[in-house]
N, C-alpha and C positions, 0 to 999 in steps of 0.2 A: 418073735419071728421078724426077720428083716423084710422090709418092703422091697420088692423088686420092680424096677422101672423098665417097662418094655417100650423101646423107641422104634416106631415104625413110620417110615415116610410113605404117606398115602396121599394120592392126588384127590383133594377134597372137591374138586370141580368135576361134576358129572357131565359128560357130553354125549349127545346122541350119535349113534352110528349113522353113516351116510346111507340114505335110501337109494339103492341102485335102480329102483323102479322109476325114479324120476329122471334118470339119464336116458331119455328116449327122444326121438325126433319131434314128437308132438310138443313136448315141453320146450325143446330148443326153438322150434318155430314160434311158439308163443312169446318166448323171450326176445326173439329177433323183432317181432312186431311191436313189443312193448318198449324196447330200449330207446326209441326216438322220443318217447314221452318224457324221458328223464334227462335229455341233453340240455346243458346250460346254453345260454346265448354266447356265441364266440366273440361278440363285440361289446361285452358289458363294460370293459375298461373305458371304451370311447363313448358309448351311448348312455350308460347309467352312472358309473362311478366318477366322482369329481376329485377325490383325494387318493383313492386306491390305484396303484400302478402294479404291473406284473412283478416287479422286483419284490414288492411287499408280500405278494401272494407266495412267492418262492420261499422267502424267509419264514413265513407263517407255516407253510406246508412242511418245511424241514423240521421245525419245532414240533409240529403235530406228529410227524412220523417218529421222531425220537421219543416222544411221550408214549406212543402206542407200543414201540419196541421195548421200552423200559418196563412198561406195565404188562408186557407179554399178552397184548390183546390178540384176539383172533385176527387172521389175515384179512378178513373182510372189513374190519372196522375202519381202517385208514382210508381205503378207496371210497367207502360209503360216506365217511365224514367229509371228504373233499367234494363229493358230488353234492352234498347238502350245501357246502360252502359256496360252490360256484352257482348253484341254482338260486341261492339267496341273493348273492351279489348281482345276479342277472336281473333282479326285479326291485332291489332295495338299495338306494344310495347309502353308503356307510362311511362314517368318519374313521380315519386311520387309527385314532385313539381307541376305537372299539373293535379293532380287527382281531386282536388276540382273544377278546371275550367271545367273539363270534366263532373263532376256531375251537375254543374250549367247549362251547355249546354244541357245535357240530359233532365233536368227539363224544360228548355226553349222550347225544341222541343216537349216534351210530352204535355206541357201546350197548345201549339199551336194546337195540334191535338185534345185535349179533352175539352178545356175551351172555354166558350163563350167570356170571356174577359181574354186573356192569360197573363201570367206573363211577365213583361217587362225586358229587359236586364239590365236596370238601377237598378231595384228593386232587381234582383238576385245578382248583384254586391255588393249591400249594405249588403246582407246576408253573403258575403265573407269578410266582414269588409273592403271592397274596395281593397282587395288584387288582385282582378280581375277587369279589366277595360272593359267597354261595347264593345270596339273595339276588344279586345282579345276574348271575348265571341262570337262575330259575326264571327270572323275568325275560331274559333273552331267549330262553327255550320256548316260551309261549309265542314270542314274536316270530322266531324261525318257523315254528309249526304253522303259524298263521300264514306266513308268506309262501310256505311250501304246500299250503292247503291240506296239511296233515297227511300228505302222500309220501310216506317214508320208505315204501317198498321199492326203492330204486334198483334198476338193473345195472350192475357194474361189471367190469371186465372179469372180476373174480368169479362171477356166476357162470361164465362160459368155459373157464379153463377145464373143469372136470368133464364137461361134455366133449371137448376136443380130445382130451387124453383117453377117454373111453373108446374113441374111434381109432386109436393108434395101437398097433400090435407090438407092444414092447413089454419087457419083463416088469413085474410089479415094483421091484427095487429101483429099476431105472426110472419108472414112472414117478416114484416118490421124489427122486432127485430133480427130475424134469419139472414136476409141479412146484417145487420150492423155488427153482430158478425163474419160472414163469411168473410166480407170485411176486418175486422181487422186482421183476421188470414192470409189472403192473403198478406196484407201489411207486417205482421211480417215475413212471409216466404221469402218475397222479400229482407229482410235485412240479411238473413242467407245464407251462401255459400253452405250449403248442399242441397239447393233447386234449384241451378243454372240450372241444366240440367233436372230437373223434368218437365214432360209435364204439361202445364198450366191446362189441363182438370183434371189431377190427383190432382194437388194442390187445385183446386177449389172444387173438390168432397171431398177431405180429409178435407177441411176447413168447408164445409157444415155439414159433419158427426160430426166433432169435435164440431161445434156450436150447433147442435141438442143435443148432449150428455151433453154439458155444461149447456144448458138451461133446461135439464130434460124433453124434449118434448116427450120422449118415453112413459111417463106415460099417455099422452093424446091419443096416437094412437100406437098400436102394430107394425104398419108398419114402425114406426120411431125408432124402436130398432136398436142398433148398427149393429147387424148382418143383419137384413132385409134391412136396408138402405144401408149398404155397398154392399150387393149383388145386390141391385137394381141399384145403381149408377155405379157399376163396369160393369154392362151390358150396361148401357147408354153410357159409355165412352169406351167400348170394352176393358176392362182391367181385370186382374186377381184380384179376391176379396182380396187375401192375400197381393197383392201389395198396394191396396188402404187402407187396414187395417194398413199396415206398415206406410204408409204416414200419416194417421190420428194420429197414436201413436207418430210419429216424430213431428207432429205439436203440439200435446198436451205437449210433453216433452219440445219443444222450448218455449211454453207459460209459463210453470212452471219456466224454467230457466230465462226467461225475467222478470217475476214478482219478482223472488228472487233477481235478480240484481237491479231491480228498488227499492225494499225495502231497500237493502243495501246502494244504492246510496242516497236514501232519508234520511236515518239515518245519513250518513256521512255528507251530506249537511246541515242538521239541526244542527248538532254539530258544524260544522265549521263556519256556517253563522247565528248563533242564533240571533245576534244583527245587522246583516247587511241586506241590501236590494240588491238583485242581479238583475241587469238589463240584460235581455236576448233579448232586442228588436232588436239589430243589428245582432247578430249571435248566434242562439240558441245553437249550438254546434260547436265551432270553431275547424275545423279539424287541423289547424296549431298549436293549443295549445297542442295537444296530441302528446306525444313522440312516433312516429312510425318509 
């Protein structure tokens, strides 16, 4: 009797369903009170760091985001890792030679917090082109935990998005698209130094408003117009509408700038490597190859 092979593609990662009971005002108010406890210092480049400059953080953040995307990490992992990174740099002077090690360590910790199957130390070391050894990463993990006082339950913009979406009267399919766009904006903000000290609730609200405007959802419902939505969400997060509007405009400006840079980089890459195949499997953006 011939053996028959049955090939089935099954998602081996089991994820819990979202608990809608947590989407209430009591939880939201608790998050709003707690978010200030996890804000990094906005002046750590000047007051704490001697070698690290904003450009280096941008390069590192881009690499970290690409690693998270290639590994298909949960959306929460990258913003949480950047929160750990900024909080650590707010209290501990770090040499630029150890910056990629710190970034990998922050992803390691964030993945443990949010992933069903966390990233391994060995896999993260491969993404550094093996310039970091697993033992070094594990040692750095203890240092980061110590400096963060083992408080890893940071409130990030991602935590607020679902609360805001639950308050909008839109179709579930539209909500899914809106969620994805807002999460993209949150990740983009995490790469930019101008949002380091911005409250997570403000970044999340600005991202939702920017996503609604970008998707032209205001034509479906007058309540989704920029002014109405800004006024509504500013009341939810207890903020001034002008501050939220400014945050939204900053996010939209950042998006335009990023798209422009991506187009320029794409054009340069196509010209330079028209007949070459570029292998990015080991290190999507090697921080060490950039002259910083």
